C-alpha positions as CSV (number, residue, x, y, z in Angstrom):
1,X,-52.6,-69.3,52.7
2,X,-54.5,-66.1,53.1
3,X,-51.4,-64.9,55.0
4,X,-49.3,-65.7,52.1
5,X,-51.6,-64.1,49.7
6,X,-51.7,-61.1,52.0
7,X,-47.9,-61.1,52.1
8,X,-47.8,-61.6,48.4
9,X,-50.2,-58.7,47.9
10,X,-48.1,-56.4,50.2
11,X,-45.0,-57.5,48.3
12,X,-46.7,-56.7,45.0
13,X,-47.8,-53.4,46.4
14,X,-44.2,-52.6,47.5
15,X,-43.0,-53.7,44.1
16,X,-45.5,-51.4,42.4
17,X,-44.4,-48.5,44.6
18,X,-40.8,-49.3,43.9
19,X,-41.5,-49.4,40.2
20,X,-43.4,-46.2,40.4
21,X,-40.6,-44.4,42.3
22,X,-38.0,-45.7,39.8
23,X,-40.2,-44.6,36.9
24,X,-40.5,-41.1,38.5
25,X,-36.7,-41.0,39.0
26,X,-36.1,-42.1,35.4
27,X,-38.6,-39.5,34.2
28,X,-36.7,-36.8,36.2
29,X,-33.4,-38.1,34.8
30,X,-34.8,-38.1,31.4
31,X,-36.0,-34.5,31.8
32,X,-32.7,-33.4,33.2
33,X,-31.0,-35.2,30.3
34,X,-33.2,-33.6,27.7
35,X,-32.5,-30.2,29.3
36,X,-28.7,-30.8,29.3
37,X,-29.1,-32.0,25.7
38,X,-30.8,-28.8,24.7
39,X,-28.3,-26.7,26.5
40,X,-25.5,-28.6,24.8
41,X,-27.1,-28.2,21.4
42,X,-27.5,-24.4,22.0
43,X,-23.8,-24.2,23.2
44,X,-22.8,-26.2,20.1
45,X,-24.7,-23.8,17.8
46,X,-23.1,-20.8,19.7
47,X,-19.6,-22.3,19.2
48,X,-20.3,-22.9,15.5
49,X,-21.4,-19.3,15.1
50,X,-18.2,-18.1,16.9
51,X,-16.1,-20.4,14.7
52,X,-17.7,-19.1,11.5
53,X,-17.2,-15.5,12.7
54,X,-13.6,-16.2,13.6
55,X,-12.9,-17.7,10.1
56,X,-14.6,-14.9,8.4
57,X,-12.6,-12.3,10.4
58,X,-9.4,-14.2,9.7
59,X,-10.1,-14.4,6.0
60,X,-11.0,-10.7,5.9
61,X,-7.8,-9.8,7.8
62,X,-5.7,-12.0,5.4
63,X,-7.2,-10.3,2.4
64,X,-6.6,-6.9,4.0
65,X,-2.9,-7.9,4.6
66,X,-2.6,-9.2,1.0
67,X,-3.9,-5.8,-0.3
68,X,-1.5,-3.9,2.0
69,X,1.4,-6.1,0.7
70,X,0.4,-5.5,-2.9
71,X,0.1,-1.7,-2.2
72,X,3.5,-1.7,-0.5
73,X,5.0,-3.6,-3.5
74,X,3.5,-1.1,-5.8
75,X,4.9,1.8,-3.8
76,X,8.3,0.1,-3.6
77,X,8.3,-0.3,-7.4
78,X,7.3,3.3,-7.9
79,X,10.1,4.5,-5.6
80,X,12.7,2.2,-7.3
81,X,11.5,3.5,-10.7
82,X,11.7,7.1,-9.5
83,X,15.1,6.5,-7.9
84,X,16.4,5.2,-11.2
85,X,14.9,8.3,-13.0
86,X,16.6,10.6,-10.5
87,X,19.9,8.8,-10.9
88,X,19.5,9.2,-14.7
89,X,18.6,12.8,-14.4
90,X,21.6,13.4,-12.0
91,X,23.9,11.8,-14.6
92,X,22.3,14.0,-17.3
93,X,22.7,17.1,-15.2
94,X,26.4,16.2,-14.6
95,X,26.9,15.9,-18.4
96,X,25.1,19.2,-19.0
97,X,27.1,20.9,-16.3
98,X,30.3,19.6,-18.0
99,X,29.0,20.8,-21.3
100,X,28.1,24.2,-20.0
101,X,31.5,24.6,-18.3
102,X,33.2,23.7,-21.6
103,X,31.0,26.1,-23.4
104,X,31.8,28.8,-20.9
105,X,35.5,28.2,-21.3
106,X,35.1,28.5,-25.1
107,X,33.1,31.7,-24.7
108,X,35.7,33.2,-22.5
109,X,38.5,32.3,-24.9
110,X,36.9,33.7,-28.0
111,X,34.0,36.1,-28.1
112,X,33.2,35.2,-31.7
113,X,31.6,31.9,-30.8
114,X,28.8,33.2,-28.6
115,X,26.0,32.6,-31.1
116,X,27.2,29.0,-31.8
117,X,27.5,28.3,-28.0
118,X,24.1,29.7,-27.3
119,X,22.6,27.3,-29.8
120,X,24.6,24.5,-28.2
121,X,23.1,25.4,-24.8
122,X,19.7,24.6,-26.1
123,X,20.6,21.6,-28.2
124,X,18.2,18.7,-27.8
125,X,15.3,20.9,-26.6
126,X,12.1,19.8,-28.3
127,X,9.3,21.4,-26.5
128,X,8.4,24.5,-24.5
129,X,8.6,22.9,-21.1
130,X,12.1,21.5,-21.7
131,X,13.1,25.0,-23.1
132,X,11.9,26.7,-19.9
133,X,13.7,24.2,-17.7
134,X,17.0,24.5,-19.7
135,X,16.7,28.3,-19.6
136,X,16.2,28.3,-15.8
137,X,19.2,26.0,-15.4
138,X,21.3,28.2,-17.6
139,X,20.3,31.4,-15.8
140,X,21.4,29.8,-12.5
141,X,24.8,29.1,-14.0
142,X,25.5,32.3,-16.0
143,X,23.7,35.0,-14.0
144,X,26.2,37.9,-13.4
145,X,25.6,37.7,-9.6
146,X,27.2,34.2,-9.6
147,X,31.0,33.8,-9.4
148,X,31.0,32.0,-12.7
149,X,28.5,34.5,-14.2
150,X,29.0,36.1,-17.6
151,X,26.9,39.0,-18.8
152,X,27.7,38.5,-22.5
153,X,26.9,34.8,-22.4
154,X,23.7,35.6,-20.5
155,X,22.6,38.1,-23.1
156,X,23.2,35.5,-25.9
157,X,21.3,32.9,-23.9
158,X,18.4,35.3,-23.6
159,X,18.4,36.0,-27.3
160,X,18.5,32.4,-28.2
161,X,15.8,31.6,-25.7
162,X,13.5,34.3,-27.3
163,X,14.1,32.8,-30.7
164,X,13.4,29.3,-29.6
165,X,10.4,30.4,-27.6
166,X,8.8,32.0,-30.7
167,X,9.6,29.0,-32.8
168,X,8.1,26.5,-30.3
169,X,5.3,28.7,-28.9
């Protein structure tokens, strides 16, 4: 029986060694697992930071694009408004041109109506800025150097301009 006890003791010793070796292997695996887990957690945090940065940049870019769109809409509205104003001014200029041509025809036909026509040239002028603008336009039309220029009409326009300038200024 001592042989059996000896064999049993050796078996037990082998079992203990095997258990020790397995425990060491498991401890190594556990350390490796813990290391991988820490690396995974760090990578997870890194990805989370990158995700937050990405969303922040995307939201910032979206807000910037919205602001650009609003600015573009405002510019478009301003341009449309100004285009409408220009069209209105062009129509007004055409009416004034027609009016001045008729007035010039009347001035050419009868020299007695010059004073009345000069008053008509400045009809509707209510301030000094409008007066200057109208005067410049009339000078362009009636200056003697122009083909349609008329010295008498220009002299009357100058007289009327001076009267209105004193009155408004």
